[in-house]
PQR file of N, CA, C, O and H, with PARSE charges and radii, in Angstrom:
ATOM      1  N   MET A   1       0.845  -1.149   0.000 -0.4000 1.5000
ATOM      2  CA  MET A   1       0.000   0.000   0.000 -0.0000 2.0000
ATOM      3  C   MET A   1       0.900   1.223   0.000  0.5500 1.7000
ATOM      4  O   MET A   1       2.061   1.144   0.400 -0.5500 1.4000
ATOM      5  N   GLY A   2       0.375   2.337  -0.441 -0.4000 1.5000
ATOM      6  CA  GLY A   2       1.181   3.539  -0.481 -0.0000 2.0000
ATOM      7  C   GLY A   2       0.382   4.791  -0.186  0.5500 1.7000
ATOM      8  O   GLY A   2      -0.848   4.798  -0.221 -0.5500 1.4000
ATOM      9  H   GLY A   2      -0.569   2.401  -0.765  0.4000 1.0000
ATOM     10  N   HIS A   3       1.104   5.830   0.098 -0.4000 1.5000
ATOM     11  CA  HIS A   3       0.492   7.137   0.316 -0.0000 2.0000
ATOM     12  C   HIS A   3       1.402   8.179  -0.293  0.5500 1.7000
ATOM     13  O   HIS A   3       2.619   8.147  -0.110 -0.5500 1.4000
ATOM     14  H   HIS A   3       2.104   5.825   0.127  0.4000 1.0000
ATOM     15  N   TYR A   4       0.798   9.108  -1.021 -0.4000 1.5000
ATOM     16  CA  TYR A   4       1.543  10.141  -1.725 -0.0000 2.0000
ATOM     17  C   TYR A   4       1.307  11.501  -1.087  0.5500 1.7000
ATOM     18  O   TYR A   4       0.182  11.842  -0.719 -0.5500 1.4000
ATOM     19  H   TYR A   4      -0.190   9.134  -1.170  0.4000 1.0000
ATOM     20  N   GLY A   5       2.368  12.266  -0.962 -0.4000 1.5000
ATOM     21  CA  GLY A   5       2.262  13.638  -0.498 -0.0000 2.0000
ATOM     22  C   GLY A   5       2.167  14.564  -1.698  0.5500 1.7000
ATOM     23  O   GLY A   5       1.810  14.135  -2.795 -0.5500 1.4000
ATOM     24  H   GLY A   5       3.281  11.989  -1.261  0.4000 1.0000
ATOM     25  N   SER A   6       2.488  15.837  -1.488 -0.4000 1.5000
ATOM     26  CA  SER A   6       2.436  16.817  -2.566 -0.0000 2.0000
ATOM     27  C   SER A   6       3.597  17.788  -2.428  0.5500 1.7000
ATOM     28  O   SER A   6       3.720  18.489  -1.424 -0.5500 1.4000
ATOM     29  H   SER A   6       2.778  16.185  -0.597  0.4000 1.0000
ATOM     30  N   LYS A   7       4.446  17.822  -3.446 -0.4000 1.5000
ATOM     31  CA  LYS A   7       5.533  18.799  -3.447 -0.0000 2.0000
ATOM     32  C   LYS A   7       4.978  20.208  -3.555  0.5500 1.7000
ATOM     33  O   LYS A   7       5.430  21.115  -2.855 -0.5500 1.4000
ATOM     34  H   LYS A   7       4.347  17.252  -4.262  0.4000 1.0000
ATOM     35  N   ALA A   8       4.000  20.393  -4.430 -0.4000 1.5000
ATOM     36  CA  ALA A   8       3.443  21.726  -4.680 -0.0000 2.0000
ATOM     37  C   ALA A   8       2.802  22.320  -3.422  0.5500 1.7000
ATOM     38  O   ALA A   8       2.953  23.510  -3.143 -0.5500 1.4000
ATOM     39  H   ALA A   8       3.633  19.656  -4.998  0.4000 1.0000
ATOM     40  N   ARG A   9       2.094  21.490  -2.674 -0.4000 1.5000
ATOM     41  CA  ARG A   9       1.428  21.976  -1.454 -0.0000 2.0000
ATOM     42  C   ARG A   9       2.245  21.738  -0.194  0.5500 1.7000
ATOM     43  O   ARG A   9       1.817  22.084   0.907 -0.5500 1.4000
ATOM     44  H   ARG A   9       1.972  20.524  -2.900  0.4000 1.0000
ATOM     45  N   ARG A  10       3.434  21.140  -0.362 -0.4000 1.5000
ATOM     46  CA  ARG A  10       4.335  20.838   0.761 -0.0000 2.0000
ATOM     47  C   ARG A  10       3.665  19.980   1.835  0.5500 1.7000
ATOM     48  O   ARG A  10       3.764  20.254   3.031 -0.5500 1.4000
ATOM     49  H   ARG A  10       3.782  20.859  -1.257  0.4000 1.0000
ATOM     50  N   ILE A  11       2.981  18.937   1.370 -0.4000 1.5000
ATOM     51  CA  ILE A  11       2.313  18.003   2.279 -0.0000 2.0000
ATOM     52  C   ILE A  11       3.061  16.680   2.214  0.5500 1.7000
ATOM     53  O   ILE A  11       3.137  16.060   1.154 -0.5500 1.4000
ATOM     54  H   ILE A  11       2.900  18.714   0.398  0.4000 1.0000
ATOM     55  N   GLU A  12       3.608  16.248   3.329 -0.4000 1.5000
ATOM     56  CA  GLU A  12       4.310  14.964   3.386 -0.0000 2.0000
ATOM     57  C   GLU A  12       3.305  13.826   3.467  0.5500 1.7000
ATOM     58  O   GLU A  12       2.212  14.011   4.003 -0.5500 1.4000
ATOM     59  H   GLU A  12       3.547  16.752   4.191  0.4000 1.0000
ATOM     60  N   PRO A  13       3.650  12.648   2.945 -0.5600 1.5000
ATOM     61  CA  PRO A  13       2.760  11.501   3.039  0.2800 2.0000
ATOM     62  C   PRO A  13       2.708  10.975   4.470  0.5500 1.7000
ATOM     63  O   PRO A  13       3.656  11.120   5.241 -0.5500 1.4000
ATOM     64  N   MET A  14       1.577  10.363   4.803 -0.4000 1.5000
ATOM     65  CA  MET A  14       1.489   9.757   6.135 -0.0000 2.0000
ATOM     66  C   MET A  14       2.402   8.545   6.190  0.5500 1.7000
ATOM     67  O   MET A  14       2.723   7.954   5.158 -0.5500 1.4000
ATOM     68  H   MET A  14       0.806  10.245   4.177  0.4000 1.0000
ATOM     69  N   ASN A  15       2.811   8.182   7.371 -0.4000 1.5000
ATOM     70  CA  ASN A  15       3.638   6.995   7.571 -0.0000 2.0000
ATOM     71  C   ASN A  15       2.717   5.780   7.517  0.5500 1.7000
ATOM     72  O   ASN A  15       2.234   5.301   8.543 -0.5500 1.4000
ATOM     73  H   ASN A  15       2.550   8.661   8.209  0.4000 1.0000
ATOM     74  N   ILE A  16       2.483   5.294   6.304 -0.4000 1.5000
ATOM     75  CA  ILE A  16       1.500   4.232   6.087 -0.0000 2.0000
ATOM     76  C   ILE A  16       1.852   2.945   6.834  0.5500 1.7000
ATOM     77  O   ILE A  16       0.955   2.229   7.281 -0.5500 1.4000
ATOM     78  H   ILE A  16       2.875   5.683   5.471  0.4000 1.0000
ATOM     79  N   GLY A  17       3.132   2.645   6.975 -0.4000 1.5000
ATOM     80  CA  GLY A  17       3.533   1.452   7.724 -0.0000 2.0000
ATOM     81  C   GLY A  17       3.121   1.540   9.182  0.5500 1.7000
ATOM     82  O   GLY A  17       2.634   0.566   9.757 -0.5500 1.4000
ATOM     83  H   GLY A  17       3.861   3.227   6.612  0.4000 1.0000
ATOM     84  N   GLU A  18       3.312   2.690   9.771 -0.4000 1.5000
ATOM     85  CA  GLU A  18       2.930   2.896  11.171 -0.0000 2.0000
ATOM     86  C   GLU A  18       1.412   2.823  11.333  0.5500 1.7000
ATOM     87  O   GLU A  18       0.915   2.237  12.294 -0.5500 1.4000
ATOM     88  H   GLU A  18       3.708   3.482   9.305  0.4000 1.0000
ATOM     89  N   VAL A  19       0.687   3.414  10.400 -0.4000 1.5000
ATOM     90  CA  VAL A  19      -0.778   3.388  10.460 -0.0000 2.0000
ATOM     91  C   VAL A  19      -1.295   1.953  10.365  0.5500 1.7000
ATOM     92  O   VAL A  19      -2.143   1.540  11.156 -0.5500 1.4000
ATOM     93  H   VAL A  19       1.091   3.891   9.620  0.4000 1.0000
ATOM     94  N   LEU A  20      -0.783   1.199   9.398 -0.4000 1.5000
ATOM     95  CA  LEU A  20      -1.218  -0.190   9.247 -0.0000 2.0000
ATOM     96  C   LEU A  20      -0.879  -1.016  10.485  0.5500 1.7000
ATOM     97  O   LEU A  20      -1.688  -1.829  10.932 -0.5500 1.4000
ATOM     98  H   LEU A  20      -0.095   1.535   8.755  0.4000 1.0000
ATOM     99  N   ASN A  21       0.306  -0.811  11.035 -0.4000 1.5000
ATOM    100  CA  ASN A  21       0.711  -1.516  12.247 -0.0000 2.0000
ATOM    101  C   ASN A  21      -0.212  -1.170  13.416  0.5500 1.7000
ATOM    102  O   ASN A  21      -0.591  -2.049  14.190 -0.5500 1.4000
ATOM    103  H   ASN A  21       0.963  -0.151  10.672  0.4000 1.0000
ATOM    104  N   ASP A  22      -0.571   0.092  13.542 -0.4000 1.5000
ATOM    105  CA  ASP A  22      -1.478   0.523  14.614 -0.0000 2.0000
ATOM    106  C   ASP A  22      -2.843  -0.155  14.506  0.5500 1.7000
ATOM    107  O   ASP A  22      -3.508  -0.380  15.517 -0.5500 1.4000
ATOM    108  H   ASP A  22      -0.264   0.806  12.913  0.4000 1.0000
ATOM    109  N   TYR A  23      -3.265  -0.483  13.268 -0.4000 1.5000
ATOM    110  CA  TYR A  23      -4.540  -1.168  13.058 -0.0000 2.0000
ATOM    111  C   TYR A  23      -4.401  -2.687  13.147  0.5500 1.7000
ATOM    112  O   TYR A  23      -5.367  -3.409  12.900 -0.5500 1.4000
ATOM    113  H   TYR A  23      -2.724  -0.300  12.446  0.4000 1.0000
ATOM    114  N   GLY A  24      -3.218  -3.177  13.494 -0.4000 1.5000
ATOM    115  CA  GLY A  24      -3.022  -4.599  13.714 -0.0000 2.0000
ATOM    116  C   GLY A  24      -2.571  -5.404  12.512  0.5500 1.7000
ATOM    117  O   GLY A  24      -2.521  -6.632  12.582 -0.5500 1.4000
ATOM    118  H   GLY A  24      -2.433  -2.591  13.694  0.4000 1.0000
ATOM    119  N   PHE A  25      -2.242  -4.748  11.412 -0.4000 1.5000
ATOM    120  CA  PHE A  25      -1.763  -5.464  10.234 -0.0000 2.0000
ATOM    121  C   PHE A  25      -0.273  -5.774  10.385  0.5500 1.7000
ATOM    122  O   PHE A  25       0.484  -4.938  10.877 -0.5500 1.4000
ATOM    123  H   PHE A  25      -2.283  -3.751  11.355  0.4000 1.0000
ATOM    124  N   PRO A  26       0.151  -6.957   9.970 -0.5600 1.5000
ATOM    125  CA  PRO A  26       1.565  -7.343  10.082  0.2800 2.0000
ATOM    126  C   PRO A  26       2.406  -6.714   8.955  0.5500 1.7000
ATOM    127  O   PRO A  26       2.432  -7.233   7.839 -0.5500 1.4000
ATOM    128  N   VAL A  27       3.071  -5.631   9.237 -0.4000 1.5000
ATOM    129  CA  VAL A  27       3.877  -4.936   8.245 -0.0000 2.0000
ATOM    130  C   VAL A  27       5.216  -5.656   8.082  0.5500 1.7000
ATOM    131  O   VAL A  27       5.969  -5.819   9.042 -0.5500 1.4000
ATOM    132  H   VAL A  27       3.050  -5.209  10.144  0.4000 1.0000
ATOM    133  N   ALA A  28       5.498  -6.083   6.846 -0.4000 1.5000
ATOM    134  CA  ALA A  28       6.739  -6.813   6.568 -0.0000 2.0000
ATOM    135  C   ALA A  28       7.878  -5.877   6.190  0.5500 1.7000
ATOM    136  O   ALA A  28       9.044  -6.230   6.366 -0.5500 1.4000
ATOM    137  H   ALA A  28       4.886  -5.951   6.066  0.4000 1.0000
ATOM    138  N   GLY A  29       7.565  -4.697   5.676 -0.4000 1.5000
ATOM    139  CA  GLY A  29       8.608  -3.767   5.278 -0.0000 2.0000
ATOM    140  C   GLY A  29       8.035  -2.444   4.818  0.5500 1.7000
ATOM    141  O   GLY A  29       6.839  -2.329   4.550 -0.5500 1.4000
ATOM    142  H   GLY A  29       6.618  -4.411   5.534  0.4000 1.0000
ATOM    143  N   THR A  30       8.892  -1.454   4.730 -0.4000 1.5000
ATOM    144  CA  THR A  30       8.490  -0.128   4.274 -0.0000 2.0000
ATOM    145  C   THR A  30       9.559   0.447   3.348  0.5500 1.7000
ATOM    146  O   THR A  30      10.708   0.005   3.350 -0.5500 1.4000
ATOM    147  H   THR A  30       9.864  -1.548   4.948  0.4000 1.0000
ATOM    148  N   MET A  31       9.159   1.435   2.562 -0.4000 1.5000
ATOM    149  CA  MET A  31      10.070   2.128   1.667 -0.0000 2.0000
ATOM    150  C   MET A  31       9.518   3.531   1.445  0.5500 1.7000
ATOM    151  O   MET A  31       8.307   3.750   1.475 -0.5500 1.4000
ATOM    152  H   MET A  31       8.225   1.794   2.561  0.4000 1.0000
ATOM    153  N   GLN A  32      10.411   4.457   1.227 -0.4000 1.5000
ATOM    154  CA  GLN A  32       9.990   5.815   0.903 -0.0000 2.0000
ATOM    155  C   GLN A  32      10.779   6.293  -0.299  0.5500 1.7000
ATOM    156  O   GLN A  32      11.861   5.782  -0.587 -0.5500 1.4000
ATOM    157  H   GLN A  32      11.394   4.279   1.203  0.4000 1.0000
ATOM    158  N   GLY A  33      10.229   7.281  -1.003 -0.4000 1.5000
ATOM    159  CA  GLY A  33      10.907   7.748  -2.203 -0.0000 2.0000
ATOM    160  C   GLY A  33      10.673   9.218  -2.463  0.5500 1.7000
ATOM    161  O   GLY A  33       9.725   9.818  -1.954 -0.5500 1.4000
ATOM    162  H   GLY A  33       9.350   7.695  -0.769  0.4000 1.0000
ATOM    163  N   GLY A  34      11.549   9.783  -3.260 -0.4000 1.5000
ATOM    164  CA  GLY A  34      11.451  11.190  -3.619 -0.0000 2.0000
ATOM    165  C   GLY A  34      11.858  12.098  -2.475  0.5500 1.7000
ATOM    166  O   GLY A  34      12.072  11.648  -1.349 -0.5500 1.4000
ATOM    167  H   GLY A  34      12.319   9.296  -3.673  0.4000 1.0000
ATOM    168  N   LYS A  35      11.961  13.364  -2.777 -0.4000 1.5000
ATOM    169  CA  LYS A  35      12.281  14.352  -1.742 -0.0000 2.0000
ATOM    170  C   LYS A  35      11.430  15.587  -1.957  0.5500 1.7000
ATOM    171  O   LYS A  35      11.198  16.008  -3.090 -0.5500 1.4000
ATOM    172  H   LYS A  35      11.787  13.730  -3.691  0.4000 1.0000
ATOM    173  N   MET A  36      10.968  16.160  -0.864 -0.4000 1.5000
ATOM    174  CA  MET A  36      10.230  17.412  -0.936 -0.0000 2.0000
ATOM    175  C   MET A  36      11.174  18.498  -1.442  0.5500 1.7000
ATOM    176  O   MET A  36      12.392  18.330  -1.393 -0.5500 1.4000
ATOM    177  H   MET A  36      11.156  15.819   0.057  0.4000 1.0000
ATOM    178  N   ARG A  37      10.636  19.582  -1.916 -0.4000 1.5000
ATOM    179  CA  ARG A  37      11.453  20.660  -2.472 -0.0000 2.0000
ATOM    180  C   ARG A  37      12.478  21.194  -1.483  0.5500 1.7000
ATOM    181  O   ARG A  37      13.576  21.590  -1.874 -0.5500 1.4000
ATOM    182  H   ARG A  37       9.646  19.719  -1.956  0.4000 1.0000
ATOM    183  N   ASP A  38      12.123  21.207  -0.206 -0.4000 1.5000
ATOM    184  CA  ASP A  38      13.060  21.700   0.812 -0.0000 2.0000
ATOM    185  C   ASP A  38      13.893  20.566   1.413  0.5500 1.7000
ATOM    186  O   ASP A  38      14.631  20.773   2.376 -0.5500 1.4000
ATOM    187  H   ASP A  38      11.231  20.886   0.112  0.4000 1.0000
ATOM    188  N   HIS A  39      13.768  19.355   0.832 -0.4000 1.5000
ATOM    189  CA  HIS A  39      14.492  18.150   1.269 -0.0000 2.0000
ATOM    190  C   HIS A  39      14.159  17.753   2.709  0.5500 1.7000
ATOM    191  O   HIS A  39      14.947  17.072   3.365 -0.5500 1.4000
ATOM    192  H   HIS A  39      13.168  19.187   0.050  0.4000 1.0000
ATOM    193  N   ALA A  40      12.996  18.176   3.197 -0.4000 1.5000
ATOM    194  CA  ALA A  40      12.602  17.879   4.574 -0.0000 2.0000
ATOM    195  C   ALA A  40      12.070  16.459   4.751  0.5500 1.7000
ATOM    196  O   ALA A  40      12.076  15.938   5.866 -0.5500 1.4000
ATOM    197  H   ALA A  40      12.356  18.729   2.665  0.4000 1.0000
ATOM    198  N   GLY A  41      11.618  15.835   3.693 -0.4000 1.5000
ATOM    199  CA  GLY A  41      11.064  14.500   3.842 -0.0000 2.0000
ATOM    200  C   GLY A  41      10.736  13.888   2.502  0.5500 1.7000
ATOM    201  O   GLY A  41      10.955  14.510   1.462 -0.5500 1.4000
ATOM    202  H   GLY A  41      11.613  16.258   2.787  0.4000 1.0000
ATOM    203  N   PRO A  42      10.205  12.655   2.513 -0.5600 1.5000
ATOM    204  CA  PRO A  42       9.883  11.961   1.275  0.2800 2.0000
ATOM    205  C   PRO A  42       8.564  12.450   0.664  0.5500 1.7000
ATOM    206  O   PRO A  42       7.752  13.088   1.334 -0.5500 1.4000
ATOM    207  N   VAL A  43       8.374  12.138  -0.610 -0.4000 1.5000
ATOM    208  CA  VAL A  43       7.125  12.456  -1.299 -0.0000 2.0000
ATOM    209  C   VAL A  43       6.164  11.276  -1.253  0.5500 1.7000
ATOM    210  O   VAL A  43       4.947  11.460  -1.275 -0.5500 1.4000
ATOM    211  H   VAL A  43       9.034  11.619  -1.154  0.4000 1.0000
ATOM    212  N   THR A  44       6.711  10.062  -1.190 -0.4000 1.5000
ATOM    213  CA  THR A  44       5.887   8.855  -1.144 -0.0000 2.0000
ATOM    214  C   THR A  44       6.365   7.928  -0.031  0.5500 1.7000
ATOM    215  O   THR A  44       7.544   7.910   0.323 -0.5500 1.4000
ATOM    216  H   THR A  44       7.700   9.912  -1.172  0.4000 1.0000
ATOM    217  N   ARG A  45       5.438   7.170   0.501 -0.4000 1.5000
ATOM    218  CA  ARG A  45       5.764   6.126   1.484 -0.0000 2.0000
ATOM    219  C   ARG A  45       4.947   4.896   1.138  0.5500 1.7000
ATOM    220  O   ARG A  45       3.766   4.996   0.807 -0.5500 1.4000
ATOM    221  H   ARG A  45       4.480   7.185   0.213  0.4000 1.0000
ATOM    222  N   PHE A  46       5.577   3.746   1.216 -0.4000 1.5000
ATOM    223  CA  PHE A  46       4.919   2.487   0.905 -0.0000 2.0000
ATOM    224  C   PHE A  46       5.170   1.493   2.039  0.5500 1.7000
ATOM    225  O   PHE A  46       6.157   1.595   2.766 -0.5500 1.4000
ATOM    226  H   PHE A  46       6.536   3.665   1.485  0.4000 1.0000
ATOM    227  N   ALA A  47       4.267   0.545   2.170 -0.4000 1.5000
ATOM    228  CA  ALA A  47       4.415  -0.549   3.139 -0.0000 2.0000
ATOM    229  C   ALA A  47       3.838  -1.799   2.521  0.5500 1.7000
ATOM    230  O   ALA A  47       2.875  -1.734   1.757 -0.5500 1.4000
ATOM    231  H   ALA A  47       3.465   0.463   1.579  0.4000 1.0000
ATOM    232  N   TRP A  48       4.418  -2.936   2.846 -0.4000 1.5000
ATOM    233  CA  TRP A  48       3.851  -4.189   2.393 -0.0000 2.0000
ATOM    234  C   TRP A  48       3.632  -5.075   3.603  0.5500 1.7000
ATOM    235  O   TRP A  48       4.320  -4.969   4.618 -0.5500 1.4000
ATOM    236  H   TRP A  48       5.200  -2.989   3.466  0.4000 1.0000
ATOM    237  N   LEU A  49       2.654  -5.952   3.460 -0.4000 1.5000
ATOM    238  CA  LEU A  49       2.217  -6.795   4.572 -0.0000 2.0000
ATOM    239  C   LEU A  49       2.727  -8.212   4.409  0.5500 1.7000
ATOM    240  O   LEU A  49       2.932  -8.687   3.292 -0.5500 1.4000
ATOM    241  H   LEU A  49       2.095  -6.038   2.635  0.4000 1.0000
ATOM    242  N   SER A  50       2.929  -8.883   5.530 -0.4000 1.5000
ATOM    243  CA  SER A  50       3.324 -10.295   5.481 -0.0000 2.0000
ATOM    244  C   SER A  50       2.073 -11.158   5.435  0.5500 1.7000
ATOM    245  O   SER A  50       0.993 -10.730   5.842 -0.5500 1.4000
ATOM    246  H   SER A  50       2.762  -8.498   6.438  0.4000 1.0000
ATOM    247  N   ASN A  51       2.229 -12.366   4.940 -0.4000 1.5000
ATOM    248  CA  ASN A  51       1.077 -13.294   4.814 -0.0000 2.0000
ATOM    249  C   ASN A  51       0.798 -13.959   6.119  0.5500 1.7000
ATOM    250  O   ASN A  51      -0.125 -14.767   6.216 -0.5500 1.4000
ATOM    251  H   ASN A  51       3.107 -12.713   4.609  0.4000 1.0000
TER
END
């Protein structure tokens, strides 16, 4: 699963791995990509679940 932020509006993506874990889903790994214009954080965050 993934969540996208916005460079234009300077909105960082939510930490989808943490959210899924909080809801009881078994998160197997996470990844983030891109950089905001001010290099403060990622533009995308992804998480995958274990079976």
